N, C-alpha and C positions, 0 to 999 in steps of 0.2 A: 704316218712315216713319211718324214724330209727328205727329198732327192737332191744328190747333188750338190749337200751342206746349205739348201734351203730352206726355211721351217714358213708353217703359214700361220697367221695368227688373227684370231679373232676381235676387231673390236667394238664396244658395245659404246653407245651412245646414245640421248636423246632424239638424235635423228633418223637412229636405227644402228642396225650391223651391218659389218664392212667386214674383208679379208683382206690382210695383207699377205704379201709375199716377200720375206728378206732372208738373205746370207745371214746364216748365223755370227756371220765373223764383222759382220757391220757393226756400228756403233748405234747408241743410241739416240744421237742427234740426225741417224739419215733414217731413224727409224717416226719419226715426228714428221720432217719433209714427206714418209709415204702417206703415212696417219692424213697429215697437210691433204697431199693431192686428191687419195681416195676420195672425202669425203665434199674436196671443193674450197675448202675452209677461204676467205678471202682473206685473214689474216690466222696469225699460233697463239689466241687467246683459247689457249685449252689447254690441260694437263691426262695422262697416262697414269693411270694405279693396277695395281697388280690383283685387288679387291675389290669387291662392288661396294663397300662403305667408305671408299675412296683412301682406302689405308696405302702402305709400302707408292711412295709415288716415284714412278719412272723418272729422272731426273734425265734431261736432255745435257748430253754429255757428250765430248771425241773419243776419250780414255774410254769408259764401262763399255763392253761391246753388248749385245740382245744374249750368249751365251751365258758371258758373265754376269746380266745381271738375273737370271733363273728362269728364263724363258725358253718354254721347248715346245715344238711341233703342238699345232691345236691346240695351245691354254688361250683364253680369254680376257683379255687384259678392258680398261674400263676409263670412258672419257670424261672429261667434266668439265663444261665452258667456266674461267676462271674471268674473262670481261665480256658476261651476257650474253644470251644465247643468240648467236649470230651464224645462222643457217643458212641454204639453200632451201630446206622443207620449210620452216614454218612459217614465212611470209605467202609460200602457197598453200600452204592450209587455212592462212586466216581468207587468201580471196576465195579459195573453196566455199568456206562455212559461209562468208557473208553474201554469198550468190546466190545460197539457199535465198534467200525472199527473194529475189527476182525469180526464181523457177518452182517456188512451190505453188500449188494451184493459186488464185488471185480471187476464192470468194468461198467461208464458208459459214452453212446456214444447218441452224438444228439447238437445240440442246434446253435449254430453249434453243437455239440454232444459233450460227453461229456466220457473219458474214464477216471478210474481212477481204483488204484494201493490199496490194502488193506492200509488203516496207520495203524502205530505199535500203538498198545494197552495202550504203556507207552506213548505214546502224549499229553493225560490226564492228566499226573502228574503234569508238569509245574502250569497251568493254577489250579489246584483241590487247591493247597497246598493255592495261592493266595483267592480265594473262601472262602477256608474254616472258615476263621477269620473270615469274616465278609460281611452284604450287602455292597451291593456299596454306596460310597459316597451320590452320587445322591437320593438313593433310600431314606436313611437316612430324608437328606432333604428335600423333598414332603410329610414326612411320619409328618414332623411339622407342611408343609402348608394343611390350610382349604380348600383351594383350589376351594370355593364359586367365579363365575361370576359377581364383583359390576358393577349396573348400575346406570346411574344417573336419576335426576328426570326428568322425561314428563313431558312436559312445557303444552302439552292438554288433558291428561290422567288422571295426577296426582293431585289431588285439597288440597294438605295438605300442612304445608308450608315445608321449607329445612331441619328440623329437623326430619319430618316426613317419612313415610316408606308403601308404597299399595303395591298391589301385579303388577303394572305395576314401580317397578323401584325396585321392593328387589332384593336381588342376588337372581342368579342363582346355581346350581347343577353346574358341569361339565359334567355330561350326559345329562346337558339338547339337546337334539337331537333337535327342534328349532333352538337354537342358534349354538349348530353345523352344522348343515344343510347352515345357515346364512353364515356362516364363512368357507365353503367348508370344510370341518373335513369330513372326510370318517366316520374312527374308533374313537371310546373317547379313552383314556389314560388308559393305565394297573393303575394307580394309581385312576384315575377315577372310575374303575372298582373296586376294593377294598374298597372306598369309600361307591358307592356304595349297597355293600354285606351287611356294618353295616349303613346304614343309613333309615333313618324314622322311623315306629316302630318298625325295629330289629338292632337298633342303640346299638352299643356294643354286638350283638351277638358274638358266636362262629362259627371263617369262617374258614372253615379245606379247602384247596384248594388240591385238589390231582390229577395224573396223568392219565391218561388213563390207565388201563390192559388190555394184551390183550392176556397172557399168562396164560396155568392151572396153579393155586397155588398147589404148589408142598407137600408134604406131608399126605393126603388125605391118613389114611387109610382102608376106607370102600370099595375099590375095586383095583384091578391092576392098576398101572401107563396104561397111557397112550402109544398105541394105545387096550390097550387092557382092559381100563376102564375110564367112566369120571361119574362123578354127578355135581347136581345142584348146591353144595358147593364150589367145586373148578372150575368148568366150565369157563370160562368170560364170561360176558352179551352180547350179541348179542349188535353192534354200530351203534348210526343214527349220519351221521353228520349233524355240525351245521354250520355256516356261525360263525365264529368269529367277534365278537361286537367291542374287543376292542383288543390296539397291543403292544407290549411292547418297540418300539420304533415307533417316532413318524414324523421323520424327521433323514436324512444322510444328513449330511453339509462337500462338500468340504471345504478347507479352500481360496483355491483358482484352478482358474483353470488350472494352470500349472499341477497339482498335477495329473489331468486327460490324462493332454496334455503330461507328459511325460508317461504315463503306455500305451497312445495310439499310441509311437509313434515307438513300434514294430510291430503293425496293419498294419503302414503308411508304414515300408521297410519293411514287410517280404506279407504281405498280410495272416498270420496266425494270429487264435483265439489264445486269451493270457489270462492267469487265474495270480489275485490277492489278496492279505490280506491284510484289510483296517486294519492299526493302527492308533488311538486317544484314544477320551477319550468318557467320557458318561457327562453330564450338563444339566441343565434345560433348558426345548424351553419355550422362553417366550410366544411363538403366540399359546400355546395348553396349552390347563387348567389342570393343573397338568402331564403335557407331560415330555419328555426324548427323548434329542437328539444325534447321534449319529456323533462324528466332528472327522474327518478325517483330517491327519495331513501326513500321506505318505503310499504307495503305495509297500509291499513288492512282490516280484516274488518268486515265490517256482519252484525248479525241475519240468519243463513239456517239453514235449514233443508235437507240436502244425503243424496240418495241416490249411488248409482254411476250414474247416467243424468238425473238433476234437481236442479236447486237454488228452492226456492222462496223469495225474500229477504221477510223483513218488517221491520216499520217501527222506522228508528233512531229512535229517542227522543234519542239524543244526538248527531246529523246535527250538531247548530246547535253542538257544544259541541265535537265535535274540529274544525270547517271553524275556530273561531275559534284554539283552538290550536295549528291548523299556520297558521294566519296570524303568530299571533304568531314563530313559528319560520320565519318567511320562505317558509311554502310555499303551496299548493295546488293540491286535484283539477280534475289533468290528465287521466285516462285514467282505466279499469278494466278486470279482468283478469281472467278464468275459467280455469279448467283444463277438459278432454276430454280425459281419460288410461283407459286401459285395459290396464291389462298385461296381454304375451303371452306371456311368461318369466319372471317372475321371478327365478331365479337366474342370470341372462344380463342383465337389468334392463332390458328389450325393451320396445314399447308397441307395439298396434294402430294403423298407421294408414290413418285413416277419415277423411280428410280433404285433396282434389289437387283436380287439370283435372278430374279424372274424376268427382267426385262436388260435391265447393261446400264455400268457405271456409270460411263464414258461414252458417250458418240465415236464412230470414228472421224465425224469433224474435228473433232475433239480431241480425239489423239495425236492426229495430221498435226493443228498446231500445237500442240502442245510437242511433239516432234519437232518442229519446227523454232519454236520456242531454246530448247534446248541443243539443239545442234548451232542455235544463235551463241548460245553461253557455254558453249562446252567444257570440263572438268579434263585441267593439267595435269598428268600424269608420266611420269619418270619410266615407269615401264611401257609406255604407247611408244610405239615403231615413228607416230606421228605428231605426239608431244601431248594429244588428247585423245582420252577414252570417256565415253559417256560422258554423262554432267550431274551438277545437282540442280541443278533447277526443276524446281517442283508444279504440282499444279495442285488448285483448290477450290472443290468445287462445291457450291454453299447450295442443301438442296434441303427436303424434306426427310425424314426419315421412316421407320415402317409406325411408328407412336405417329407422326403426321406432328410431328415439332422441327423446329429448324435446328439442322445441322451442318455442319465441315465435313467431308471425305476428301482424304489428301491421295495425290495417283501420283506416277511417274510410268514413261513411258519406257519400254525398254531402248538398249543399243539398237537391237534390230530394227526397231521400228523408225529408231533414229535415222538411220540407212537407209531405209525404204522411204522414208519421207525427205531426206539428201536428196536424193538419186529420181526422186521422184516420181519412184513404184507405186503407193500408195493414193487411193484414192476413194470418196466415199459411196457409196448406195444412198440409193433416192429414197424407198421408203422403208430401209432398213434401220435405222439408227445405232443396231450392235452388231453391224455386220463392214467390213472393208470388203474392198474388192483389188486384187494388183492386177494394175493395167496390163493388156496382151500388147505384146510387141508389136511395132507396126516402123515403116520405109523408113523415118525416124527415130527411131529409138527401141534399143534391142531391149526385154524384159527379161529374166531370168525366169524358169520356173520356182514358188514357192510357195512350201507343205505343209499343213499341220496333221497332228495326229492326235484323233480322239478317237472314242469305244462307239462301238456299232452296239444293235442291241441285242448280240448274244454275247457281250463282252470283250470283245475281242480287240485290241487296237490296231484301228486303221490309218493309210495317209491318207489324204485331203489335199486336196490342191485350191490353192486360196484365192478361189473365186464362187463363192463369195469366202472372205474369212474372218470368223467372233474377233472382236477387236478382245478380248480376255486375254489369246496370247500376247498382246501386245502392253500390258499392263502391269506395275507392281504396286502393291496396294502400302501408302506415307500416311500413317495414321495423323490426327492434326486434334491439338490439344491447346488448349491454356492452362498455365501453372495455378495452385494452389493459394500462393500468395504472389499477387500480379506485381510485373514488372513494371520498370515504364523508364524507357529513354527521353521518350517527353514527359512534359509534366503535365500530371494526372487533373483530369478539370471535371472537378463535381455536377458541375449543368452541363446538359448540351447547347445550351444557349452561349455559352461562352468560349466555343470553338470557333475558330474560324472556318471560315466555306472554305469546302474541297474545289477543287480545279475541273475546270471542263464539265460542269454541272448548268447546263440551261434550264434553269426552271429558279421561279422567283423565290428568294430569301435565301438562295443559293450562288451565288454569281461572285463573283469574287472582284471584287472594283474597289476605284479611289472609298466611292461613300463606307464599303463594306470594312473596307478598313481602320475608319474613322470611328464607327460605332464600333467596330473591334475595340480601336484603344481604348475608348472610352469607356468601356465596360471592364475593361482592366486596369483601373489606376490602383485600384486596391493592389492588384497584386505585383509584383514582388519584380524591376524590369526581364532577369534570366528569367521568370518563369513566362509571362509573357511573351516571350517570343520564343518558346519551347514547346513550337508545334510546326509540325515540317510542311504542312501546306502556308500558311503565312510564311515559311522563311521561303519560300520555294516561288512565294508572290514578290515578294520583293526582289527573289533575284534576278527577278525575266522582269521588271517592273521599267516600262521604258521613259516614263513619262518624268521618274528621276532615278537617272542610270544609278544601282547599287552592287553589281555585281561583282567588280573587282576590290569594291573596302570592306566587302563580308565574313573572308576569313577570320578575323581575327574572333566575329561575334560567331560563325559555326563552329571557331574552334570551343569557344565557351560553354555555347550549346551543348557541346559532344564532350566537354570535361566536363561539366556544371557547373563554370567556377562563375559567380555572381559578383566580384571584382572584377574581371577582364568585361564582362557585357559591361556592366555600368558606366568604366572606361570606354568603351565603344561608344556606346550613347550621348557621350559627352562629344562628340567627333563630330564635326561638320554637315556629314550628309544626314544623321537623322536628327538636329537641329533643325533643317533646310525644311526636313516630311514633315516635321511639327507646325513650322509654321504656313504650312501647305493647310496643311491638317485643323490649324486655326481658323486663318484666311475663309477655307471653304465651309466652317463649322457656322462663321462669324457673318458669310454671307449668306446661309441658310436661315438664318434669323432676320437680316432685314427681309431679306426675299418673299419672305410668309405678309410681313407686313407692306410692304408693298401689292400681295395680292388683296389685301383687305380693303385696299386704297383701289385699287384698282377696281374690282366688283362693286365698292360701292361711287363711285365716283365714274365709270363708263368709258375713263377714259380710253382711245386707243391703244390697241398692239404696238410694242416696240420689240424689233428684235437684237441682239447684243452681237458683236465680232469679237472672238476669242483674240489675247491680248498675244498669243504665242505660237499658236497654229494660224489664226485670222478664218476661222471657221465663223460661219456665221448660224449664231442660234437661235431658239426659239426664247419667247421674252422671261418664260414659266421654268427653262433650266436653270440650277443653277453654277451647275461645269459644264464644261464645253464636253459635245456630245463627241466630239472626237477625239479630243489627248486629255479632257476626263480633268484640266486642270479649273479650279475655279475659275468667277468670273471674276 
């Protein structure tokens, strides 16, 4: 109830909700000024609306009063940015997400275990600029859909005519448990979860998604800072882990089997494990109500050192470049993939079955790395107080199944796990890969108690402290598959030898260099130029090539590959930069032929060996080298 002619309005925005006290007789211009001050905006690039879907705008006016506009005490009004998301909270969120890389534990081993060096905190920057502009297009599209599951008239149970409807044929809600069990869908979609929050009698209510907080609230003046003092106002609450019923991604679809086979060639060649980053797009999943599917078009392999049982991820100095090139191709990072394969019978092609319900699905180290990556690539959501909630970033493990065949398993960690990893509360155990461990509080960090529930030997549900913690409470399943009819963002290659080498593979026959480029182009002469260039790894090599910088001029070629425009690709082929590259390749191949004949003369005549100096970098090379050892340019 208003007092003294004043009313209280609630203002919902992407930055949270604020309360504004304003006299009933004040005009709408004064309302805008109070909202501007409450949110500490730097400008007036926003508009106020009476409805959640941004209709019935409250236009700033000196003549219309708050009372005349129909606003009453306790009403909710909605704020929408019209000049970009300029707030004080979003940059703060970006920096906090970025800092995860430096605060996360510095090494992981397991899995075939993982070891990871700390990722630079600036690595989130390229992703932040793309996300802060708004939600993903697939989310915007799903907001417009009702999501209800339509059913046909049941001939046995329905007693009405074809135009009627009853409980046996009325549409089902997208989170209907019976329907999901019939379709073997284990978790309902995130957008179904949002619909459920505003369903039934509560339809249209205010929804505020908040991340779990595991840190002490700063700024409390009632006592000295931790560890000298703590109170109920700043102390984070104890946490009880719940199995997450929804998931942000409902399926991971690799466009064709060749993408995974090309990734597995490294393991088949060396027997060592491998990590890759999945690049693709997000699209509406037709088989899950309001579902989202990650469609994978390519696998990028970052710098790493691996053995039969471990992987060490190294700092990727080209991380920003591969993200930039992928954006020009219409792609983005959608997840990561790793192998955990141990050969059992090479002749039969079988592998050991090491993961399952009796052992573990993901190790604690893998869950922590997955949580770190999901925090690095958060999901933009308009219902979240901080602007972000959860993540669409997925984890795919290639391992052996119960039939000892190679297969893929997809997962994502829960929002609770993301918070535990973000606040550095979860660590792995030494001897049990299926168990994590919640840190104990120290003088440097306060850690709240984390509990989970399980059934004891008598069938009673009991609460346990998460020391140790089964990681199954932190996981949701995400099916991984390939379509019946293969899809190709990049051109199909029928022969493996026609592929350009994959980056960062330091083994013979897989190294990306100028000689590999010359050999690839020589083998691809029978192809159309667009087909020849339609290879993610080839484009990335050209994009970051040092000997002939092409990055600034590759935009039209990447657009031609994205749109499959042969005319545009052929037009780019006639540019000076490509003709220069062809001349370098021609000169290199010509010198290879001449150097072979010179070698014959050298052996027969027994002449003294002579070194040669590169004209480009002045490095002195051995006589038998056709190209410079430093700059890789021809002699």
